[in-house]
C-alpha positions in Angstrom: 43.6 -106.3 116.5 45.2 -108.8 118.4 48.5 -110.6 117.6 48.4 -114.0 118.7 51.5 -117.0 119.0 53.7 -114.5 117.1 56.3 -116.8 118.0 54.6 -120.0 117.2 56.9 -120.7 114.2 60.2 -119.3 112.8 60.4 -115.7 113.9 63.9 -115.9 115.2 66.1 -113.6 113.1 63.4 -112.8 110.6 60.2 -111.1 109.9 56.1 -112.0 109.7 53.4 -110.2 109.0 51.0 -110.6 111.4 47.2 -109.0 111.3 48.8 -106.5 108.8 51.7 -105.7 111.6 55.2 -106.1 110.7 57.1 -107.5 113.5 60.7 -108.7 113.4 62.6 -110.6 116.2 66.0 -110.9 116.5 69.5 -112.3 118.5 71.5 -109.4 119.4 74.6 -109.5 121.2 73.9 -107.2 124.2 71.0 -109.6 125.5 71.7 -112.5 127.6 72.3 -115.6 126.1 69.7 -116.9 123.8 67.9 -114.0 124.1 65.5 -113.0 121.3 64.7 -108.6 121.0 60.9 -108.3 119.4 60.0 -105.4 117.4 57.1 -104.7 115.8 55.8 -101.8 114.4 53.6 -99.7 113.0 50.9 -100.4 116.0 47.9 -98.6 114.8 45.5 -100.0 117.6 45.6 -102.3 120.8 47.6 -105.7 120.5 49.1 -108.6 123.0 51.8 -110.2 122.2 52.0 -114.3 123.7 54.5 -115.6 124.2 54.8 -119.5 123.9 57.9 -121.1 124.8 58.7 -125.1 125.1 59.9 -126.7 127.7 63.4 -128.3 127.0 65.5 -130.9 129.4 68.7 -130.9 130.3 69.7 -134.4 128.6 73.2 -135.8 129.8 74.6 -139.4 128.8 78.3 -140.7 129.0 80.3 -143.6 129.7 82.7 -144.9 132.4 86.6 -146.9 131.8 85.6 -149.8 129.4 83.5 -149.0 127.1 81.1 -146.0 125.1 78.1 -144.7 124.0 76.9 -145.7 120.4 76.8 -142.4 118.8 79.1 -140.7 121.5 78.3 -138.9 125.0 75.6 -136.2 124.6 75.0 -133.1 126.8 72.7 -130.9 125.7 69.1 -129.3 126.1 66.4 -130.8 124.3 62.5 -130.4 124.2 60.2 -131.9 126.4 58.8 -135.4 125.1 62.5 -136.1 123.1 63.0 -139.8 122.8 66.0 -141.9 121.8 67.9 -145.1 122.4 71.2 -145.6 124.0 73.4 -148.2 123.5 76.4 -148.9 125.8 79.0 -150.9 124.1 81.6 -152.5 126.1 85.5 -152.5 125.4 87.8 -155.7 125.1 87.7 -157.0 128.2 84.9 -155.3 129.5 81.3 -156.0 130.5 78.6 -153.7 130.9 77.6 -153.5 134.0 74.7 -150.8 134.6 73.1 -147.8 133.9 73.2 -145.7 136.8 69.1 -145.3 137.0 70.1 -149.4 137.7 69.2 -150.9 134.5 71.1 -153.5 133.4 70.1 -154.0 129.7 72.9 -152.0 127.1 69.7 -150.8 125.3 68.2 -147.9 127.4 64.8 -146.0 126.1 65.0 -142.6 127.3 61.9 -140.0 127.0 62.8 -136.5 128.2 59.9 -135.8 130.5 62.7 -134.1 133.2 66.2 -133.4 133.2 68.1 -136.6 132.6 72.0 -137.3 133.9 72.9 -141.1 132.8 76.0 -143.3 133.0 77.0 -146.2 131.6 79.2 -148.5 133.7 80.8 -151.1 132.8 83.3 -153.8 134.3 86.7 -156.0 133.9 85.8 -159.0 133.2 87.4 -161.8 135.1 88.3 -165.6 133.9 88.5 -168.4 136.7 91.1 -170.8 136.2 90.9 -174.0 137.8 94.3 -176.1 138.3 93.4 -179.2 138.7 95.8 -182.9 139.9 93.7 -185.8 139.6 96.6 -188.4 141.1 96.5 -186.1 144.6 92.7 -185.0 144.7 93.7 -181.2 144.3 91.8 -178.5 142.5 93.1 -174.8 143.2 90.7 -172.3 141.7 92.2 -168.7 141.0 90.4 -165.6 139.0 92.6 -164.0 136.8 91.6 -160.2 134.9 91.5 -160.3 131.2 94.8 -160.2 129.6 96.6 -161.3 132.7 99.5 -163.9 132.3 100.2 -166.3 135.2 103.0 -168.6 136.2 102.1 -171.5 138.4 103.8 -174.7 140.2 103.3 -178.3 140.0 105.3 -181.0 141.7 107.2 -182.8 138.8 105.9 -185.9 141.5 103.2 -186.8 142.9 103.7 -189.8 145.6 100.9 -192.2 146.8 102.8 -193.4 150.0 102.3 -196.8 148.9 105.7 -197.5 146.2 103.8 -195.6 143.5 104.2 -192.4 142.0 102.6 -189.8 139.1 105.3 -187.9 137.1 104.1 -185.3 135.7 104.1 -185.5 131.7 101.7 -182.6 130.2 99.1 -180.2 130.8 95.8 -180.1 129.2 94.6 -176.0 128.7 91.0 -175.9 127.3 91.7 -178.8 125.4 95.1 -178.3 123.9 98.3 -180.5 125.8 101.7 -179.2 126.7 104.2 -181.6 126.6 107.5 -182.0 127.5 108.0 -180.7 131.0 110.7 -180.5 132.8 
């Protein structure tokens, strides 16, 4: 009699009858973590126990400051061939920059064929503000981070040098006029 694939299905912590041979698998506290102690009996003829193992890989995925992974960070062992999709979601004022693998698509398909460690990188948004004064022909561009405040000074008058001047009376920002300037 031969015993084949004794561990093929659910023998962890359970009992099965294989070819008339009672086999019991159990996890015990005095074995290394995750080890299984197998006992079988009564043995009445030659037999062999073939241990089948599944390849597993460590999968770790996390995110940096400025965003998070939909469903949370991952750090676990999964069977080879396990597949999943990760989605990197930026917080307000941030944009997804890239995965540690170089991909710039915030949705990442993963098939585990090797140990995998992915990190989602985010960058703080910045915005260009152009200060334009049409009468003196000066454009000044400044870059500000998301949520930043700023103060700027404009001269109240721009003189042309030929007896004409222009007085600042309003500022238009994205279509909204600020008047009553002093």
